[in-house]
TORMI-639221 format. One record per residue (C-alpha): residue in three letters; y, z, x. Coordinates in Angstrom, 2 decimals, always signed. Layout:
BEGIN
<node 'ALA', <Y, Z, X>>
...
This chain:
BEGIN
<node 'MET', <-9.58, +18.60, +0.03>>
<node 'SER', <-6.69, +16.14, -0.94>>
<node 'ALA', <-5.66, +13.60, +1.64>>
<node 'GLU', <-2.58, +13.92, +3.00>>
<node 'LEU', <-0.03, +11.39, +1.75>>
<node 'PRO', <+3.10, +10.76, +3.48>>
<node 'GLU', <+6.85, +11.32, +1.81>>
<node 'THR', <+7.79, +7.50, +2.17>>
<node 'VAL', <+7.04, +4.41, +3.86>>
<node 'SER', <+8.49, +1.19, +4.53>>
<node 'ILE', <+7.80, -2.63, +4.83>>
<node 'PRO', <+8.96, -3.86, +8.44>>
<node 'GLU', <+11.25, -6.49, +8.36>>
<node 'THR', <+8.56, -8.95, +10.71>>
<node 'VAL', <+6.32, -8.52, +7.31>>
<node 'LEU', <+6.47, -11.33, +3.88>>
<node 'TRP', <+4.45, -11.20, +0.89>>
<node 'GLN', <+3.41, -12.87, -1.99>>
<node 'GLU', <+1.32, -12.61, -5.13>>
<node 'VAL', <-0.62, -15.49, -5.22>>
<node 'GLY', <-2.96, -15.29, -8.58>>
<node 'GLY', <-2.86, -11.57, -9.40>>
<node 'GLU', <-3.65, -11.39, -5.00>>
<node 'ILE', <-1.02, -9.98, -2.58>>
<node 'VAL', <-1.07, -11.83, +0.68>>
<node 'LEU', <+0.81, -10.66, +3.03>>
<node 'LEU', <+2.11, -12.41, +6.68>>
<node 'ASP', <+3.16, -10.87, +9.66>>
<node 'VAL', <+5.24, -13.12, +11.37>>
<node 'HIS', <+6.42, -12.46, +14.70>>
<node 'GLU', <+2.11, -12.23, +14.85>>
<node 'GLY', <+0.87, -14.77, +13.05>>
<node 'GLU', <-0.97, -12.79, +10.83>>
<node 'TYR', <-2.69, -12.54, +7.71>>
<node 'ARG', <-3.88, -9.91, +5.04>>
<node 'SER', <-5.06, -10.80, +1.42>>
<node 'LEU', <-5.29, -7.56, -0.33>>
<node 'ASN', <-8.00, -7.37, -3.12>>
<node 'ASP', <-6.42, -6.30, -6.87>>
<node 'VAL', <-6.51, -2.63, -6.39>>
<node 'GLY', <-5.22, -2.85, -3.00>>
<node 'SER', <-2.29, -5.29, -4.54>>
<node 'GLU', <-1.46, -3.08, -7.19>>
<node 'MET', <-1.39, -0.04, -4.22>>
<node 'TRP', <+1.01, -2.22, -2.36>>
<node 'LYS', <+3.10, -2.66, -5.36>>
<node 'ALA', <+3.29, +0.33, -6.31>>
<node 'LEU', <+4.57, +1.21, -2.53>>
<node 'GLU', <+7.16, -1.48, -2.86>>
<node 'GLN', <+8.82, -1.20, -5.54>>
<node 'CYS', <+8.67, +3.75, -5.74>>
<node 'ARG', <+8.81, +3.70, -1.71>>
<node 'ASP', <+8.56, +7.37, -2.70>>
<node 'VAL', <+4.16, +7.34, -2.06>>
<node 'ALA', <+3.88, +10.44, -4.33>>
<node 'ALA', <+5.63, +8.48, -7.06>>
<node 'ALA', <+3.84, +5.24, -5.92>>
<node 'HIS', <+0.43, +7.64, -6.08>>
<node 'SER', <+1.93, +8.96, -9.48>>
<node 'ARG', <+1.86, +4.96, -11.30>>
<node 'LEU', <-1.30, +4.17, -9.96>>
<node 'CYS', <-3.12, +7.25, -11.77>>
<node 'GLY', <-1.23, +6.13, -14.64>>
<node 'LEU', <-3.21, +2.69, -14.01>>
<node 'TYR', <-6.26, +3.92, -12.77>>
<node 'ASP', <-8.78, +6.26, -15.09>>
<node 'VAL', <-10.12, +7.54, -11.33>>
<node 'ASP', <-9.64, +11.78, -10.20>>
<node 'PRO', <-6.04, +11.80, -8.09>>
<node 'ASP', <-7.81, +13.40, -5.45>>
<node 'VAL', <-9.95, +10.03, -4.73>>
<node 'LEU', <-7.46, +7.83, -5.51>>
<node 'ARG', <-5.48, +9.88, -3.23>>
<node 'ALA', <-8.15, +9.52, -0.46>>
<node 'ASP', <-8.29, +5.33, -1.11>>
<node 'LEU', <-4.30, +5.97, -0.90>>
<node 'ALA', <-3.81, +7.58, +2.30>>
<node 'GLY', <-6.49, +4.92, +4.36>>
<node 'PHE', <-5.15, +2.48, +2.02>>
<node 'ILE', <-1.65, +3.54, +3.85>>
<node 'ALA', <-3.70, +3.86, +6.92>>
<node 'ARG', <-4.75, +0.66, +7.81>>
<node 'LEU', <-1.56, -1.31, +6.95>>
<node 'VAL', <+0.51, +1.36, +9.48>>
<node 'GLU', <-1.91, +0.92, +12.11>>
<node 'ARG', <-1.73, -3.09, +11.12>>
<node 'GLN', <+1.63, -3.16, +11.76>>
<node 'MET', <+2.40, -4.05, +7.89>>
<node 'LEU', <+3.25, -0.16, +7.07>>
<node 'ARG', <+5.76, +1.59, +8.66>>
<node 'ILE', <+6.10, +5.66, +8.07>>
<node 'PRO', <+9.89, +6.70, +9.03>>
């Protein structure tokens, strides 16, 4: 059974991000909270930021990594869920 992905995600206006040394750093200016993403998380963030359509982001990531699409779907769903929980992403 494959993981469910939302159709789209958005980055709240209060979240700023910057690529630093090949990794993404997120800052929630409202909460004063920051997160650093590892290399895979950084690629997921960039794919979501550039595509907005989560299925397109998944396809892009499948082209980057030699991984089973269902495994990547589950990883991406977990990534999105964690960032939604931390209010760094929104599901419209």
